[in-house]
N, C-alpha and C positions, 0 to 999 in steps of 0.2 A: 091787756086783759083787765076787765072791770069786774069786780066782785059786787054782788048785790048786798046791800045792807039788810040784815035780818031785823025786822021790826019787832020781833018777839023777844022778851027778856031771856037772857041766858040762865039756865038752871043747872044745878049740880056743882061739879068741881070747878070753881072759878080760877084755880091756879093754872089751868090750861087754856084760858081765854087769851086770844091774841088779836090785836086790832088790825085794821086794813094796812096801815103804814108798816107795821112790823111784818105782816105777811108779805107785802111787796118787797121789803128789804131781804127777807129770807129766801123767797122763791125766785125773784126776778133780778137780784143784784148781779148774778153771774151772767145772765143773758145780756145785761147792759154793759158788761165789761168788768175788769178787775181780775184779781188772782184767785185761784182756787185755794181753799184753806185746808182741804182734806182730799183723800183719794175718792174716786168714784167707783163703786162696785156695779158693774153692768149686769151682773147676775145672768151671764150667758146670753144677753141681748146683743143685737147688732147695732153698730153705729153706721148711719147712712149719710150720704152727701158730703164726704170729706173731699175738699178740693185738692188739686195738685199742689205740692209744697213749693214755696218760693224761697225758703231758707233751709239750711241743713238740719235744724233742730225742730222742724215742724212735722206733724203727723202726715202720713200719705195714704193713698188708696191703692187697691190691688191693680187697677188699670194702669196707673202711673208706674208701679214697680214692673209689671209685665212689659210695658213699652220700653222701659230702660233696659231690661234684660234682652229684649229683641234687638235693640239698637247696639248694645255691647256685643251680642252674638254676631250680628252682621258685620260690625266693625272688625272683630277678630277674624272672621272668615275671609274678609277681603285682604287682610294682612298676611295670610298664609299662602 
């Protein structure tokens, strides 16, 4: 994402002015990797495009859980 430079001088409270590099560090650092430093409040919004987990401590999606339940159910039915 490229932000356009504002050619006009900043007016008002200059304590809240933040330059491009700081903005990039704040908003894009987690997209580029690294560890989260605080919790994320999703405010009842949905998370999309979660891939199937590859390790036990990864998030999963509903499709993966449903498929695992069906596999386990079929497995248990064939053992009876």
